[in-house]
C-alpha positions as CSV (number, residue, x, y, z in Angstrom):
1,M,-11.5,39.2,23.4
2,S,-11.6,36.1,21.4
3,K,-11.9,32.8,23.1
4,H,-9.8,29.9,22.1
5,K,-11.0,26.3,22.6
6,K,-8.4,23.7,23.6
7,K,-8.0,20.8,21.3
8,P,-9.3,17.4,22.8
9,E,-5.8,16.1,22.6
10,S,-4.6,18.8,25.1
11,L,-6.8,17.2,27.8
12,F,-5.3,13.8,27.2
13,F,-1.7,15.2,27.4
14,A,-2.5,17.1,30.6
15,V,-4.0,14.1,32.3
16,S,-1.2,11.9,31.1
17,F,1.4,14.2,32.6
18,I,-0.4,14.1,36.0
19,V,-0.5,10.3,35.8
20,I,3.2,10.1,34.9
21,L,4.1,12.3,37.9
22,F,2.0,10.3,40.2
23,F,3.5,7.0,39.3
24,L,7.0,8.3,39.2
25,M,6.7,9.9,42.6
26,T,4.8,7.1,44.3
27,P,6.9,4.3,45.8
28,M,6.2,1.0,44.3
29,T,5.5,-1.8,46.7
30,H,5.5,-4.6,44.1
31,S,8.6,-6.5,43.2
32,K,10.1,-6.0,39.8
33,P,8.5,-8.4,37.2
34,S,10.7,-11.1,35.7
35,P,12.0,-10.3,32.3
36,T,10.4,-13.5,31.0
37,L,6.8,-13.5,29.8
38,S,3.8,-15.3,31.3
39,P,1.5,-17.1,28.7
40,D,-1.4,-16.0,30.9
41,L,-0.4,-12.3,31.1
42,P,1.7,-11.3,28.2
43,L,2.6,-7.9,29.6
44,T,6.2,-7.3,30.4
45,D,9.0,-4.8,30.4
46,A,9.5,-5.8,26.7
47,N,5.9,-4.5,25.9
48,C,6.5,-1.3,27.8
49,D,9.8,-0.7,26.0
50,M,8.3,1.3,23.1
51,N,11.5,1.7,21.1
52,Q,12.8,-1.8,22.0
53,D,16.2,-0.5,23.3
54,G,16.2,-2.8,26.3
55,K,15.1,-0.4,28.9
56,V,11.9,1.5,30.0
57,N,12.7,5.2,30.4
58,M,11.3,8.7,29.6
59,N,11.6,8.1,25.9
60,D,9.0,5.3,26.2
61,I,6.7,7.4,28.4
62,S,6.9,10.2,25.9
63,I,6.0,7.8,23.0
64,V,2.9,6.3,24.8
65,A,1.8,9.7,26.1
66,H,1.8,11.1,22.6
67,A,-0.5,8.4,21.4
68,V,-3.1,8.8,24.3
69,G,-6.6,9.0,22.9
70,S,-5.7,7.5,19.6
71,Y,-7.2,4.4,17.9
72,P,-6.7,2.6,14.6
73,G,-7.1,5.1,11.8
74,N,-6.2,8.1,14.0
75,S,-3.2,10.1,12.9
76,R,-1.5,9.5,16.2
77,W,-2.3,5.8,16.5
78,N,0.7,3.7,17.6
79,L,0.0,0.0,17.7
80,H,2.8,-0.6,20.2
81,A,1.4,1.9,22.7
82,D,-1.8,-0.1,23.1
83,I,-0.5,-2.7,25.6
84,T,-3.4,-3.2,28.0
85,G,-7.1,-2.5,28.6
86,I,-9.9,-3.3,30.9
87,S,-9.4,-7.1,30.3
88,G,-5.7,-6.8,30.7
89,L,-5.1,-7.1,27.0
90,P,-4.8,-4.6,24.1
91,D,-8.2,-2.9,23.4
92,A,-7.6,-0.9,20.2
93,I,-7.3,2.4,22.1
94,V,-4.4,4.1,23.8
95,D,-5.5,5.4,27.2
96,L,-4.3,6.1,30.7
97,R,-4.1,2.4,31.5
98,D,-1.3,2.1,28.9
99,V,0.5,5.2,30.3
100,A,0.2,3.8,33.8
101,L,1.6,0.4,32.9
102,V,4.7,2.0,31.2
103,C,5.2,4.3,34.2
104,R,5.0,1.3,36.6
105,N,7.8,-0.3,34.6
106,F,9.9,2.8,34.5
107,G,13.5,2.1,35.2
108,H,13.3,-1.6,34.4
109,S,15.4,-3.3,31.8
110,W,15.2,-6.5,29.9
111,S,17.5,-8.7,27.9
112,P,16.0,-10.2,24.7
113,T,17.2,-13.7,23.9
114,G,15.6,-13.6,20.5
115,V,14.6,-11.2,17.8
116,F,12.0,-11.1,15.0
117,W,12.5,-9.0,11.9
118,I,11.2,-8.4,8.3
119,E,13.1,-8.2,5.0
120,P,13.5,-6.4,2.7
121,S,13.6,-2.7,3.7
122,E,13.2,-1.4,0.2
123,V,11.4,-2.4,-3.0
124,T,11.5,-0.9,-6.5
125,P,8.2,-0.7,-8.3
126,D,8.1,-0.7,-12.1
127,G,6.9,2.8,-12.9
128,N,3.7,3.6,-11.2
129,S,3.7,1.8,-7.8
130,E,-0.1,1.1,-7.9
131,G,-0.6,-2.6,-8.8
132,F,3.0,-3.5,-8.1
133,R,3.5,-6.7,-6.0
134,F,6.4,-7.4,-3.7
135,N,7.3,-10.1,-1.1
136,I,8.4,-9.8,2.5
137,T,10.0,-12.5,4.6
138,A,9.9,-12.8,8.4
139,W,12.9,-14.1,10.2
140,V,13.7,-15.1,13.8
141,N,17.0,-15.7,15.7
142,V,16.7,-17.1,19.2
143,T,19.3,-18.2,21.8
144,E,16.9,-20.5,23.8
145,L,15.2,-23.8,23.0
146,S,11.9,-23.2,21.3
147,F,8.7,-25.2,20.8
148,C,6.4,-23.0,18.9
149,W,6.1,-19.5,17.4
150,Q,3.4,-17.0,16.4
151,V,3.6,-13.8,14.4
152,D,0.9,-11.2,14.3
153,L,1.6,-8.7,11.5
154,H,-0.3,-5.4,10.9
155,F,-0.4,-3.4,7.7
156,D,-2.1,-0.3,6.2
157,K,-4.8,-1.6,3.9
158,T,-5.3,1.8,2.4
159,C,-1.9,1.3,0.7
160,I,-1.3,-2.4,0.5
161,V,-3.2,-5.7,0.6
162,P,-1.9,-9.3,1.0
163,T,-2.5,-11.5,-2.0
164,N,-0.7,-14.7,-0.9
165,A,1.4,-16.2,1.9
166,G,3.2,-19.3,2.8
167,F,5.9,-20.9,4.9
168,T,9.5,-20.7,3.8
169,G,10.2,-24.5,4.0
170,I,8.7,-27.4,2.1
171,A,6.1,-28.4,4.7
172,G,6.4,-25.5,7.2
173,S,8.9,-22.9,8.1
174,Q,12.6,-23.2,7.4
175,F,13.2,-22.5,11.1
176,F,11.4,-25.8,12.0
177,S,12.4,-27.7,8.8
178,E,14.3,-30.4,10.7
179,H,11.3,-31.3,12.9
180,K,7.7,-32.4,12.5
181,A,5.5,-29.4,13.0
182,V,2.0,-28.2,12.3
183,G,1.2,-24.6,11.3
184,A,-1.6,-22.3,10.2
185,I,-1.9,-19.0,8.2
186,E,-4.8,-16.6,8.5
187,L,-5.1,-13.4,6.4
188,W,-7.7,-10.9,7.7
189,W,-7.8,-8.1,5.1
190,S,-10.6,-6.2,6.8
191,D,-8.8,-6.1,10.1
192,C,-5.3,-5.5,8.5
193,V,-4.0,-8.5,10.3
194,I,-1.9,-11.5,9.2
195,L,-1.7,-14.2,11.9
196,I,0.8,-17.1,11.3
197,G,2.0,-19.7,13.7
198,E,3.6,-23.1,13.9
199,A,4.3,-25.7,16.7
200,L,6.4,-28.8,16.9
201,L,4.7,-32.1,17.4
202,T,7.5,-33.5,19.4
203,G,10.8,-32.3,20.8
204,S,12.3,-28.8,20.7
205,R,14.3,-26.7,18.3
206,A,17.9,-25.8,19.2
207,P,18.9,-22.1,19.4
208,G,19.5,-20.6,16.0
209,L,18.4,-18.5,13.1
210,G,15.8,-19.2,10.4
211,S,13.1,-17.8,8.1
212,L,9.5,-18.3,9.0
213,F,7.2,-17.3,6.2
214,W,6.7,-15.0,3.2
215,V,3.8,-12.7,2.3
216,E,3.1,-11.2,-1.1
217,F,1.5,-7.7,-1.0
218,E,0.0,-5.6,-3.8
219,I,0.2,-1.8,-3.7
220,V,-3.4,-0.5,-4.1
221,R,-2.6,3.2,-3.9
222,P,0.5,5.0,-5.2
223,T,2.8,5.5,-2.2
224,T,6.5,6.1,-1.4
225,A,6.5,4.0,1.8
226,V,4.5,1.3,3.6
227,S,4.7,0.1,7.1
228,I,4.4,-3.5,8.2
229,S,4.8,-4.1,12.0
230,F,4.6,-6.8,14.6
231,D,1.9,-6.8,17.3
232,R,4.3,-7.3,20.2
233,T,1.7,-8.9,22.5
234,W,0.7,-11.6,20.1
235,T,4.1,-12.2,18.4
236,Y,6.1,-14.6,20.5
237,I,8.2,-17.8,20.8
238,L,7.3,-20.4,23.5
239,E,9.9,-22.5,25.1
240,P,9.4,-26.3,25.4
241,R,8.3,-26.5,29.1
242,Y,5.5,-23.9,28.6
243,L,6.9,-22.0,31.5
244,H,7.5,-18.7,29.7
245,L,7.6,-17.0,26.4
246,V,11.1,-16.2,25.2
247,P,11.8,-12.5,25.6
248,T,12.0,-11.4,22.0
249,A,12.6,-8.0,20.4
250,K,10.4,-7.3,17.3
251,Y,11.4,-5.0,14.5
252,G,8.9,-4.3,11.8
253,S,9.7,-2.8,8.4
254,A,9.0,0.6,6.9
255,I,9.5,-0.4,3.3
256,T,10.5,2.4,1.0
257,C,9.0,2.2,-2.5
258,S,11.7,3.7,-4.7
259,P,10.9,4.4,-8.3
260,A,12.9,2.5,-10.9
């Protein structure tokens, strides 16, 4: 009789299932977290809401459980499923800590008062997509007063690399264009990270819509689609009193590279 070895992923899924049952069946003694974010502990219902539909349910547990054991470069890696670690912050691996946190927030809901997103959703390369350059723009719409913002973008460096970036206004973002502000742009090619932020020197920005920055990418390998996504933990808007981060939904962009 032939013996069949179980794949390593099977163990992760089995243990994940046990953990899920434990946390769903064990009464929770802690009070429900506030839907606002703490600057010292940026882990909330919003981070546990894998599909950003405003509630934490079995769909979110399924998503994070599927990614258990994955890490950057792994075929099952999901950036959004890495929400905590030993230090309480994302640690570049999806493990049972992440599953447990989602389970503890099961049944919770949250109401975003802002949203980040990327445009466009489609680009048209001229012939062979390799070497083709395109621009994306990040936007925000918020219904609270705001004092500063930060965006952490991730991309697949095997397909695209950033070649340039800048704010959408004259001296900063268009979003903060009517205020004095200071900002910074960091491009980390090796880590596949673009970190951009801006803060007002005085006052606050009224609720509203505005563009933040643009990034130029170059396609380095022929492809039909590229993914650019927000790191939800480090993408945020801070309100003027420093009391909380504005609960904000984040929508990345799976850009389709359609031939001309």
